[in-house]
N, C-alpha and C positions, 0 to 999 in steps of 0.2 A: 126489587128494591134491596139495597145493601142493608145488612144488619146494623144496628146502632153501634157507633164507634166511640171510644173515649173522647171527652172534650178536649179542646185545644190546650187548656192548662195542664190537664193530666198528661197529655202527650208530651208537652214540653218538659214536664218534671221527669217523665220516663226517659226522655232523650238525655237530659242532664245526668241522670243516674247511670245510664248506659255508657255515656262518655267517660264518666269517672271510673266505671268498671274496666273499660278497655284500656284506659290510660295507665292503670296499675300493672299491666302485663307487658313484659319485655320479650318473652320467648314467642317466636313467630307462630308456631303451630297452635298452641293453646289460645293465642290472641285471635287468630282467624276463626277458631271455633266459637269464641265469645262474640265476635263481631257478627257472624252469620246468625247466631241464635238471637242476639240483640236486635238485629234488623227485622227478624220475623216477629219478635215480641212487640216491637215498636209499632208496626202497622197491622198487627193482628193476622199475620200470615201463618200457614201451616208448616211449610218446609222451605228450605233454601240451600243455596250453595254460594261459595265465593271462589273464584278462579283468579290466579295471578297471571299477569302478562309476561310472556317470555319474548322480550324485544328482539333477541338474536334470531329466533325462529318465527317470530310474528304469529304467536298463537296464545290461547288461553288454556292454562293447565289447572284443573280443579284441585284446590288445596284444602278445603274444609266443607263439610256438609252438615245439615241439621234436618233430622227426620227423613233422610234419604238413604239409599243403599250405600254402604261403605265401598262397594265395588266401583262407585263413581269417582272415588279419589284417584287422582293421577290422570284422569281422562284429558286428552288434548283436543281442543276444538280450534280449527283454523277459520279464517275469514269466511263468513256465510254459513258455517257449519253449526247448526243448533242455535239456541237463543244467545249464548255467549259469543258465538262466531258472528251472529248478525250485529250485536252491539259493537264488536271489534271492527266490523266492516263499516257501520254507520257512524260510530263515535258518539252516539246519543242514546238516551233511554228509550226502551221499547216496552209498551204495555200491550199484552195479548190477552184480551178478555174473551176471545172466541172459544177458548176451552181446548185443552189437550188432555188425552186420556192418560192418567197416572194411577196405577193400582186400581184399575176398573172404575175410576171416577173422573169427572171433568174438573180441570184445574185452570184457573187464571194465573197469568205470570207477569212478572216485571223483570226486565233485564236492564241493569243500570251500570254505567261505567264509573269507576273510582279513579279520579284524577288527582295528581299531586304535582304542582309546579309545572303545569302544561304537559305532563306526560301521563300516559295511562298506566296505572298500577295494577288494576284488576277489574273484575266485573261481578256484580251481584246477580244472582238468579233466584228470585223469590216467587213462591207459588202458594196458592190457597184453593181449597176445594169449593166447588159451587155450593151455594149460590153467591159466595163472596166474589166481588169484582173490585178491581183496583181503579182508582181515579187520580186526578191531577194532584190532589192533596196528599195521597200516599206517595206519589213520586217526589213531591217537594220535600216531604219529611224524610224520605229515604235519601234524597240528595244531600240534605243537611247532615244527616248521620254519616253519609259517605265521606264528607269533607273531614269530619273528625276521625273517621276510620283510617283515612289516608295518612293523617299525621301519625296515628298510632302504628300503622304498618311501616311507614318510613322509619320511625324510631326503632321498631323491632328489627328491621333489616340492618340498620346501622349497628345495633347492639349485636346482632348475629355476626356481622362482618368483623366487629372488634373481637368477639369471642373466637372466631376462626383465626384471626390474626394472632391472638394471644396463644391459641393452641399450636400454631405453626412456629411461633417464637419459642415456645416451650419445647417443641420437637427439635428445633435447631440446637437449643442449649443442651438437650439430652444427647443428641448425636455428638456434639462437641465433647461432652464429658465422657461418653462411651468410647470414643475413638482412642483413648489412652489407657483403657482398662485391660486390654488383652494383646498378646503378641501372636495369637492364633487367628489367622485371617478369616477362616470360616466362622469361628465363634464371634468375632467382631461383627461380621456382616449379618449374622443371625440376630444379634442383639439390636442392630440398627433396623433390620426389617421388622422385628417385633415392636420396636419403638414407633415406627411409622404406622403400623396397624393399630396399636393400642391407643396412640395419641389422636390420630385422625379418623380412625374407624373405617378405613377402606377395606373392601371385601378381601382383596388379595394383594400380596406384595412379593415380587421376585427380584433378586439381585444376582443375575448371572455375570460371569467374568469371561473375557476372551481367553481362549486357550493359548498359552504361550507358545506351544508347539505348532498350533494351527490357527492363525488369526482369522480364518474363515468360519470359526465355530465358537459359539457361546456355550460355556459349561454352567449348567444351572443346578446348584445344590441347595441354595439358600432360599427358603420360602417362608411366608407368614400368612396369617388369615386362614381361609378355607383351604388354600393350597398346601398348608403345612402338613396335611395328611398324606401328601405324596412323598413317600420315603424312598426316593431314588435319585440318581444323577441323570440328567438329560443333556444331550448334546444337540444344540440348535444351530443349524446353518444360518449364517447372517443374510443369505440371499432371499429369505422368506420371513414373513411375520412382521408385526409392528416393531418388536425389539430389534430385529435385523435391520429394519429401515432406519432406526435411530443410530445404529452403528455405521451403516453405509453412508448415510447423509450427514452424520455428525451433528444432528440437531434434534430437538424435542419433537416427538410425535404425539399429537393430541387427537384422539378418536372418541367423539362423544356419542356415536351411534355404532358401536362395535359390531353388532350383528349384521350390519350392512356393509362392513368393510371386508373385502376379500382377504386382507392380510391377517385378520383376527384368527387366532388359534385357541381352541378350548381343550385342555387336557382331558383324556378319556375319563369318563365317570364324573366330571365336574360340570357345574352349571355355568352357562354363559353370563358374562357381566354386561352391563349397559355401556360402560366407557372404559377406555384404556389410555394410560399416559405413560409413555416410555421416554426416559431422559438419559442420554448418554453420559457416562461417567468419564470425564476427560481430564488428562494431565498434560498440559503444555501441548495441546493439539493431538495427543495420542489417546484413542479410546481404550479404556481399561475394562469397561463393562457397561451395564445398563441398570438404572433404577426404574423398575416397571411396577406400576400401580394400576389396579382395576377397581372400579366402583360401580355400585348399582344406581348411582346418580351421575349427573354431569360434572365434569371438571370445569373450572374457570381460571381466570388469569391469576388469582391468588394461589390456587393449587399449583399452577405451573411455576410461578416465581419462587414460592417457598420450597418446593421439592427440587428445583434447580440449585438452590443454596445447599440443600441436603446432599445432592449429588456432588457438588463441589467439595464439601467436607469429606465425603466418601473417597473422592479421588486423592485428597491429601493423606487420609488415613491409610489407604491401600499403598500409596507410594512410600509412606513412612515405614510401614511394616516390611515392605520389600527392601528398602534401604537398610533396615535393621538386620534383615536376613543376610544381605550382602556383607554387612559389617561383621556378623557372626562368622560367615565363611572366611572373611579376611583374617579374623582372629584365629580361626582354626589353621589356616595356612601359615600364619606367623608362628603358631605353636609347633606345627610340623617342621618348619624351618629351624626353630630352636632345638627341637629334638635331634634333627639331622646334624646340627653343629655339635651337640653334646656327644652324639655317637662318633662323629669324626674326630673331635678333639680329645675325647677320653677313651672310649672303648676301642676305637681303631688303633690308636697309638699303643694301648696296652697289648692288643692282639699282635701288633707289629713287633713289639719287644719280645713277646712270648715266642713268636716265630723265630726270631734271630737267636734267642737264648736256647730254644729247643734244637736248633741246627748245630750249635756249638757243644751241646751237652755230651754226646758220645766221645768226642775227642778229648774233652776236659776230663771225663771219667777215666779214660785210658791213661791219661798223663798223670792224674792225681785224684784218687777216689775222694779225698776230702774236698777238693775243688769241685768235683762232680756233684757231691752231696750238697755243697753250698749252692751250686747253680740249680739243682733240683728244688731245693727249698725256696730259692728265689722265684723259680717258675711257678711253684705252688702259690706263693704270695701274689704274684701277678694274676694268676687265675682267680684267686679269691677277690682281688681288687676288681677285676673285670666283672665277676659275678655280682659284686656289690653294686657296681655302676649300672649293670643291666637291671638288677632288681629294683633299683631306685627309679629308673625310667619306666619300668613296667608298673610300678606302684602308681605313678602319675597317670598311666593310661588305663589302669584296671578300674572298672566300675566299682562303686562302694559296696555292692552286694556280693562281690566275688571274694572268697576267703583267701587270706594270705598264704595258707598252706597248700593251695591248689594253683600255685604259680604256673606250673606247666600247662594246665588246662586253660588258665587265664590268658597266657601268652598265645595259645592256639586260637582261643576265642577272639582275642584282639586282632589277630591277623585277618580274620574273616568279618569282624563286626563292621568295619568301615564299608566294605563291599556289600555286606548285608543291608546296611542302611541306604546306600546310594543306588545299588543295582538289583537288589532282591535276592531271594533265597537261592535259586539255581546258580547265579553267578558267584555266590559265596561258597556253596557246597562243592562245586567242581574242583577248584584248586586245593581246598582243604583235604578232600578225599585223595586227590592225586599225590599230595605230600605224604599222607598217612600210609597208603598202601605199599607193601614191599614190591620189589621189581617183578616177580613172576605173576603176581595176582592181577586178574583181569577186572576192569571196572566198566560197568555199563550204566549209562544214565539216560533217563527219559523224563523230560520236563515239558513236553509239548503243549499240554493243556493247562499249564499252571497259571493262576491269576495272583498277582502280587498281593500280599496280605499286610495287615498292620505289623509294625516292627516287633511288637511283643510276641505276636504269633510266630513270626518268622524266626525270631531268636530261639523260641522253644523248639521248633522243628529242627533248627540247625544243631542245637545241643543234643537232641534225641538222636539225630543221624550220626553225630560225632561219637556218642557213646556206643551206639549199635555197631558202627564200623570198627571201633576199637575192640569190642568184644569179639567180633568175627576174626580180626587179625590175630589176637592173642590166644584165643581159646578154640576156635572152630576148625582150624587147619583147612581153611577154605582156599579154593583156587579162583573163585569168581565172586564178585559182589555186584548186586544189581540194586540201583536206587531209582525210584520213580515217584511221580506225584499224579494225583487225579483230583479234579475239581468238579463238584456238583453244585446245583443251585444253593445248597445249604451248607456244604462241608468242603474242607480242603484236607486231602489225605496224603500221607507220606508212607512209602513202603520200602523197607531195606531187607533184602534176602541174600542168603549165601548158600553155597553147595557143600558146606562143611559137614562135620560129624553130628551136628545137631545138639540139642540141649540134653543133659543127663536126666534120667527119669526122676531122680530126687535132687533137684537143684536147690542150692541155698539162695535165699532171698538177699541179693547183694545190694550195695549202695547204689550202683549204677542203674539197675532196673527200677529201684525205688525212686530215684531222682527223676528218671524219665516219666514215670507214671504221675508223680506229684506235679511236675511242670505242666503236663497236659491237663490234669484235673483242675488245676488252679485257673485254667482258661476255659473250662467247660468241655474239655476233650477227653478222649479215651485212648488206651494203649492195649494192643492185643499181640500175643506171641504165640505162633503156631508152627508146626513142622512144615518144611518145604519139600515137596515131592520132586525127585525121588529121595533127596537127602538135603540136609541143611535146616535152616531156620528162617522164618519170615517174621519181622517185627513191623506191625502196622499201627499207625497212629492217625487220629482224626481230630480236627478242631472245627468249631463253627466258623463259617466264613466271616471275615472282617476285612473286606477289600480295602487296600490302601488308597487314600485320596492323594 
C-alpha cells in the first residue's frame, strides 16, 4: 500500500506555489533545476532529472538533476535508450513500478514528455524508492505541472536567445569600433580575437591570414582563449584542416562533432574542442584569411550569422589597413621624387657650375692672379652653397635621434637604413662595408644562417658593425676584414674580426666602443672584444632573438 499523500487541496496549493516560483526565473539552467526539484516535491518523489529535446539530432540531453549524480548531466539518450529514450520513442508518459536498482535500492519511475505547442520540449524522469509507487493521479498532477513548466522553459529559451543576440550585437559594435583604433594589422586582429572570446565565451579563437607570397598557406599568429598560450607562428597549408576547407571552398565550415571529423586538427598539448566554426574572410571574392572559432558546445544559426558579420567587418578593416599602407608607400615615393628633383635642380646645377669654374681656374690665375683669386673665392662660395643644400636635405632624412654634429655618420646610416628596413641586415651591410674599405683590403662575409630581426635590433647590429669596421680601417693596419652572423634558438650574433695589429694593452675607453656597448645593452644584448689568432681583434655582439614578422 502506498504511504498517505497530501490531500488534493494541499497539492493544488503546492502546484500554484511552484508555478509562481518557476515563473520568476528567466535563466534556463537555474530554471530547469527549480523545475525538476519542484516536480519531485509535488508528487513526493525522491529524485529526478529533466532532459531537453535536441530536434536536430533527435535525442534527449540531460540538462538538470535532483538528488542524482552530477555525472549524468549532458548524457544523451536516443530513441528507445533508457526511460527518456522510451518516452521520446512512444511520445507518452511511462510509469515503471516494476522497480529498478539505484544505489542498492529498488525505485519506481515516471517518464513524462513536456510538450509546448505541439512540439516536444523535453522529458521528466522522476523516481522514488520502494515501497513508494506511482499512480494515475501522480501522472495527472505531473502533466499539469509540465504544462506550466513548458511555458517557463519556452520563455527562458526566448530570453536566452535575446541575450545571445544582444551579446552578438555588442560584439559587432565592438569590432566596428576596434577596427579604427590601430594601424598595426596584427594588433588589430588580436584585439578582435580577444573581443570574440571575451564577449561570446568561446574556448578558442584563431585569425590566420593568407600568405601574400604563397596563397596556398595560412599564416597563424593571432590567437585568443586557450590557444593564446601558443606563442609561435604556424604555417598551415590550405589543402588540409577545417580552416583550409573554408579557404578552398570560400564558404563557412560548421563542424558540430569535431572529434569525428577527419579534417579537425588539435595543436600539440591542447585539448580537443567539441565544435569548430571556420568562416572565410573575403573581400570582393578574394579570401584574405579565416575567422576560426572553437567551442565546447554546439554552434547554431545565430552563431554562424553573427560571426559572418564579424568576418565581413574584418575584411573591410584588413583592406583599409592595406590601402593605408599602400598610401604611405605612395607618399614615400612622392617624397623620394621630390628629393630627386631638389638634387637635380639645386645640387646638380651647383656642382655643374663648380666643375666649369674649376676648369677655368688655372688659366685665369696665369692670366691675372686677382681674377684667379676671385674665381677661387667664387668656387668656395659655390661649395658652401652646395654643402648647405645637402645639409638641408640630410636634415629632412635624418631620424630625430641622430645628432646634427654627426652628419657624416648620419648620411652613411641613411644610405643603408632604407635597405635595412626593406631587405634586412645582410643586404644593408654588404654595400656599406664595400664603400668603406680601402682598395687593397679584403672583405669576407658570411650570413648563411641569418634570420631577419626586428628593425631596432638590426639597426643596432648595423651601427656596431659600422663602428667596428671604421676602427679596423683607421687603427688596425689590417689587410682583411671578416663579418659573419650566427643564429641560435635564443640569440642572434654578429662577429667582426680583422688581422691587424690588435688592441693596445692599455687602451683608452673611447666613444665608439661605449656607444656600441650601450646600444646592445639597451636591447638586452652584450658586447665582447677579444684578440684574434694569430693577430688582430674580434668584436662579438649578441642580442636576444626578436624575429621580424
